[in-house]
C-alpha positions as CSV (number, residue, x, y, z in Angstrom):
1,X,65.1,12.1,-46.6
2,X,64.8,14.8,-49.2
3,X,61.5,15.9,-50.7
4,X,60.5,18.2,-53.6
5,X,57.4,19.7,-55.0
6,X,57.6,19.1,-58.7
7,X,54.7,19.8,-61.1
8,X,52.7,20.2,-57.9
9,X,53.3,16.6,-56.9
10,X,55.1,15.2,-53.8
11,X,58.4,13.7,-54.9
12,X,61.0,11.8,-53.0
13,X,64.6,12.5,-54.0
14,X,66.5,9.2,-53.7
15,X,70.1,8.8,-52.5
16,X,71.2,8.5,-56.2
17,X,69.5,11.8,-57.0
18,X,66.4,10.4,-58.8
19,X,62.9,11.7,-58.2
20,X,60.1,9.3,-57.3
21,X,56.4,10.2,-57.3
22,X,55.2,9.2,-53.8
23,X,51.5,9.0,-54.6
24,X,52.1,6.8,-57.7
25,X,54.5,4.5,-55.9
26,X,52.2,4.0,-53.0
27,X,49.1,3.4,-55.2
28,X,47.5,6.6,-53.9
29,X,48.1,6.0,-50.2
30,X,49.6,9.5,-50.0
31,X,48.1,12.6,-51.7
32,X,50.2,14.1,-54.5
33,X,49.7,17.4,-52.6
34,X,52.9,17.9,-50.7
35,X,51.3,20.1,-48.1
36,X,49.1,17.3,-46.9
37,X,52.1,15.1,-46.2
38,X,53.0,17.1,-43.1
39,X,49.8,15.9,-41.3
40,X,51.1,12.3,-41.8
41,X,54.8,13.0,-41.3
42,X,55.7,9.9,-39.2
43,X,53.9,7.6,-41.6
44,X,55.7,9.2,-44.6
45,X,59.1,8.8,-43.0
46,X,58.4,5.1,-42.6
47,X,57.3,4.6,-46.2
48,X,60.0,6.8,-47.7
49,X,62.7,4.3,-46.6
50,X,61.0,1.6,-48.7
51,X,60.8,3.9,-51.8
52,X,64.5,4.8,-52.0
53,X,65.3,2.1,-54.4
54,X,62.4,2.8,-56.7
55,X,63.0,3.8,-60.3
56,X,62.6,7.5,-61.0
57,X,63.7,10.3,-63.3
58,X,67.1,12.0,-62.8
59,X,66.8,15.1,-60.6
60,X,69.2,16.9,-63.0
61,X,66.8,16.4,-65.9
62,X,63.9,18.2,-64.3
63,X,63.3,21.7,-65.8
64,X,63.6,24.4,-63.1
65,X,60.2,25.9,-63.8
66,X,58.6,22.6,-62.7
67,X,59.8,23.2,-59.1
68,X,57.4,24.8,-56.6
69,X,57.7,25.6,-52.9
70,X,58.0,22.5,-50.7
71,X,55.5,24.2,-48.3
72,X,53.0,25.9,-50.6
73,X,50.1,26.4,-48.2
74,X,51.1,26.5,-44.6
75,X,48.6,27.5,-41.9
76,X,51.1,29.6,-40.0
77,X,54.3,31.4,-41.2
78,X,56.6,32.8,-38.5
79,X,59.7,34.9,-39.0
80,X,62.4,35.7,-36.5
81,X,64.1,39.0,-36.6
82,X,67.6,40.0,-35.5
83,X,68.7,36.4,-34.9
84,X,72.3,37.0,-35.9
85,X,74.3,39.4,-33.7
86,X,76.2,40.8,-36.7
87,X,72.9,41.6,-38.4
88,X,71.6,43.3,-35.3
89,X,74.8,45.4,-35.3
90,X,74.4,46.5,-39.0
91,X,70.9,47.5,-38.1
92,X,72.2,49.5,-35.1
93,X,70.0,47.5,-32.8
94,X,70.8,45.5,-29.7
95,X,70.9,41.7,-29.7
96,X,67.5,40.6,-28.5
97,X,67.1,38.8,-25.2
98,X,64.0,37.0,-26.5
99,X,62.6,36.1,-29.9
100,X,61.6,39.0,-32.1
101,X,58.7,37.5,-34.0
102,X,56.6,38.7,-36.9
103,X,54.7,36.9,-39.7
104,X,54.8,36.8,-43.4
105,X,51.4,36.2,-45.0
106,X,51.2,32.9,-46.8
107,X,50.2,34.4,-50.1
108,X,53.8,35.8,-50.4
109,X,55.3,32.3,-50.7
110,X,56.6,31.1,-54.0
111,X,58.9,28.5,-55.5
112,X,62.7,28.4,-55.9
113,X,63.0,29.6,-59.5
114,X,61.4,32.3,-61.6
115,X,60.7,36.0,-61.6
116,X,59.8,38.3,-58.7
117,X,58.0,41.6,-59.4
118,X,59.5,44.5,-57.5
119,X,56.9,46.9,-56.1
120,X,57.7,50.6,-55.8
121,X,60.1,51.4,-53.0
122,X,63.3,49.8,-51.7
123,X,63.4,46.0,-51.9
124,X,66.1,44.3,-49.8
125,X,67.3,40.7,-49.7
126,X,67.6,38.4,-46.6
127,X,68.8,34.8,-47.0
128,X,67.3,32.6,-44.3
129,X,67.3,28.9,-43.3
130,X,63.6,27.8,-43.2
131,X,62.4,25.2,-40.7
132,X,59.1,23.3,-41.5
133,X,57.1,21.7,-38.7
134,X,56.3,18.0,-38.9
135,X,54.9,17.1,-35.6
136,X,52.9,19.9,-34.1
137,X,52.4,20.7,-30.4
138,X,52.5,23.2,-27.6
139,X,55.1,23.5,-24.9
140,X,57.7,21.6,-26.9
141,X,60.9,21.1,-24.8
142,X,64.0,22.4,-26.4
143,X,65.8,19.0,-26.1
144,X,63.0,17.4,-28.1
145,X,62.4,20.2,-30.7
146,X,64.4,18.6,-33.5
147,X,62.0,15.7,-33.5
148,X,59.2,18.1,-34.3
149,X,61.0,19.5,-37.4
150,X,60.0,17.9,-40.7
151,X,62.9,19.4,-42.5
152,X,64.9,22.4,-43.6
153,X,64.9,24.5,-46.7
154,X,66.4,27.8,-47.8
155,X,64.4,30.9,-48.2
156,X,64.4,34.7,-48.8
157,X,62.7,37.1,-46.5
158,X,62.4,39.8,-49.1
159,X,61.5,43.2,-47.6
160,X,60.3,46.5,-48.9
161,X,62.1,48.8,-46.5
162,X,60.3,52.0,-47.2
163,X,56.9,50.5,-46.1
164,X,58.6,48.6,-43.3
165,X,59.8,51.9,-41.7
166,X,56.5,53.8,-42.3
167,X,53.7,54.4,-39.9
168,X,53.6,55.0,-36.1
169,X,54.9,51.4,-35.7
170,X,57.0,49.3,-38.1
171,X,55.1,47.5,-40.8
172,X,57.1,44.3,-40.8
173,X,54.4,41.9,-41.9
174,X,53.0,44.0,-44.7
175,X,56.4,45.1,-46.1
176,X,57.6,41.5,-46.2
177,X,54.5,40.0,-47.8
178,X,54.2,41.3,-51.4
179,X,53.7,38.4,-53.9
180,X,56.9,36.4,-54.4
181,X,58.5,37.8,-51.2
182,X,58.8,34.4,-49.6
183,X,60.6,32.0,-52.0
184,X,61.5,28.6,-50.5
185,X,63.2,25.6,-52.0
186,X,64.3,23.7,-54.0
187,X,64.3,20.8,-51.5
188,X,63.1,20.0,-48.0
189,X,65.8,18.0,-46.2
190,X,65.3,16.2,-43.0
191,X,67.7,17.2,-40.1
192,X,69.3,13.7,-40.0
193,X,70.7,14.3,-43.5
194,X,73.1,16.9,-42.1
195,X,76.3,16.2,-40.2
196,X,75.2,18.9,-37.8
197,X,71.8,20.6,-38.5
198,X,72.8,23.5,-36.2
199,X,75.8,24.3,-38.4
200,X,74.7,25.1,-42.0
201,X,76.3,27.6,-44.4
202,X,74.0,29.8,-46.3
203,X,74.3,32.9,-48.5
204,X,73.2,34.8,-51.6
205,X,74.6,36.7,-54.5
206,X,73.3,39.4,-56.8
207,X,74.5,39.2,-60.5
208,X,77.3,37.0,-59.4
209,X,78.5,39.2,-56.5
210,X,78.3,37.6,-53.1
211,X,76.4,39.9,-50.7
212,X,75.7,37.5,-47.8
213,X,77.4,34.5,-46.3
214,X,76.8,33.1,-42.9
215,X,76.4,30.0,-40.8
216,X,73.5,29.0,-38.6
217,X,75.9,28.2,-35.8
218,X,75.9,32.0,-35.3
219,X,72.2,32.3,-34.6
220,X,71.3,34.0,-31.3
221,X,68.4,31.5,-30.9
222,X,68.9,28.0,-32.4
223,X,66.1,26.2,-34.2
224,X,65.3,24.1,-31.1
225,X,65.2,27.2,-29.0
226,X,62.9,28.9,-31.5
227,X,60.6,25.9,-31.6
228,X,60.4,25.7,-27.8
229,X,59.8,29.5,-27.4
230,X,57.2,29.8,-30.1
231,X,55.3,26.7,-28.8
232,X,55.1,28.2,-25.3
233,X,52.7,30.8,-26.7
234,X,50.9,29.2,-29.7
235,X,50.4,25.6,-30.8
236,X,52.6,24.8,-33.8
237,X,50.8,22.9,-36.6
238,X,52.1,20.3,-39.1
239,X,53.4,22.2,-42.2
240,X,54.0,25.5,-40.4
241,X,56.9,27.5,-41.7
242,X,59.6,29.3,-39.6
243,X,62.0,31.8,-41.3
244,X,64.8,31.7,-38.8
245,X,66.6,35.0,-39.4
246,X,69.3,36.4,-41.7
247,X,73.1,36.9,-41.3
248,X,74.7,40.3,-42.0
249,X,75.1,41.7,-45.5
250,X,71.6,43.1,-46.3
251,X,71.2,46.1,-48.5
252,X,69.8,48.5,-45.9
253,X,72.9,48.0,-43.7
254,X,75.4,49.0,-46.4
255,X,77.1,52.3,-47.0
256,X,75.8,53.4,-49.4
257,X,72.6,51.4,-49.1
258,X,71.8,49.1,-52.0
259,X,68.5,47.6,-53.1
260,X,67.3,45.1,-55.7
261,X,66.6,46.5,-59.2
262,X,64.8,45.2,-62.3
263,X,67.1,42.8,-64.2
264,X,69.0,41.7,-61.1
265,X,69.5,37.9,-60.6
266,X,69.3,36.8,-57.0
267,X,70.9,33.5,-56.3
268,X,70.3,32.0,-52.8
269,X,71.8,28.8,-51.3
270,X,72.2,26.6,-48.3
271,X,74.7,23.8,-48.3
272,X,73.0,20.4,-48.3
273,X,69.7,21.9,-49.6
274,X,70.4,23.5,-52.9
275,X,70.2,26.8,-54.7
276,X,67.4,29.1,-55.7
277,X,67.5,31.6,-58.7
278,X,65.2,34.6,-59.2
279,X,65.1,37.4,-61.7
280,X,63.8,40.7,-60.6
281,X,61.3,42.4,-62.9
282,X,59.6,45.8,-62.8
283,X,55.9,46.3,-62.0
284,X,53.9,47.0,-65.2
C-alpha cells in the first residue's frame, strides 16, 4: 500500500499510479486527515485492498505543491545518530554500541517539495529513511517490529552545525529543528511493497551533483532493532516518526567542508518511495 497527503487529504496510490481519496471513497468512514489514519491502521489496511480498483486521478498529473508530509503532526519524532559506520568515521567518532537518540521538534516537519529558508550559520544535509509507527506499543520484540511499522518514507535531517556544536553540551535537537528542517515524502510505502525492506538505496544531490548515496543494509541498527530498543524505554504511539540515520557524505565531513547556500536545489530520494526537491532561500 502507498499513501500520500495531497491537498491535505489522505490519498491511496493504486497499483496503476492513480490517486484515490480515501474519505470520499468510504463515504466519510475515514477522516481526510492523514495523521488520524495511523490510529486506525489495521482497519485502513483492510479497506485499502478494496479501493485499489477505484477510479482516481493520475499521480503524474498532481502538481508538486499539492503534496504535503505523509506524517504532518506526529506526537513523537525520534532521530538516530551515527547509524552508519562510515558516517561515524567521517565524524571522527566511534560506532555506537547502543542507539544514539535525539528528537526533532514536530514543528520542523514539512512536505516533499518547496523552499526551505536557511538560518544564519552552516546548514548541512542528511538523507534518511523515515519509519512511521502504525501499531504502537512498549517492549516490542525485534522479531515482531516490522508489524508495528505503518510504512517508510524518505526524509532530510537538516542540521545547523554551528548551533549543534555550541554550548557546554551539543544542541542536537535545537540545531535540527528550524522550520523546514524535517521534510518527508512524497509517499508512505508499507514494508511489504519492498523486495527487502532492510535493503533500500537512498541518496541526495545538490544542483545535480550527487553528494550522498547509501543503502539501509549498512545500518548499524536495523529498523526492527531501533523499534525494539526505543520501545524498551518509551511507549511508541501510532503516527510516531523515526529518522533512522544518514549514510556518509554530509557537508561537515568533507575537506573542505561544504554547506547549503541560497539558490541550491537539494534533491533527495529513496528507491521505491520517490524523490523530494527543495530550493534553499535566504532569510529575509
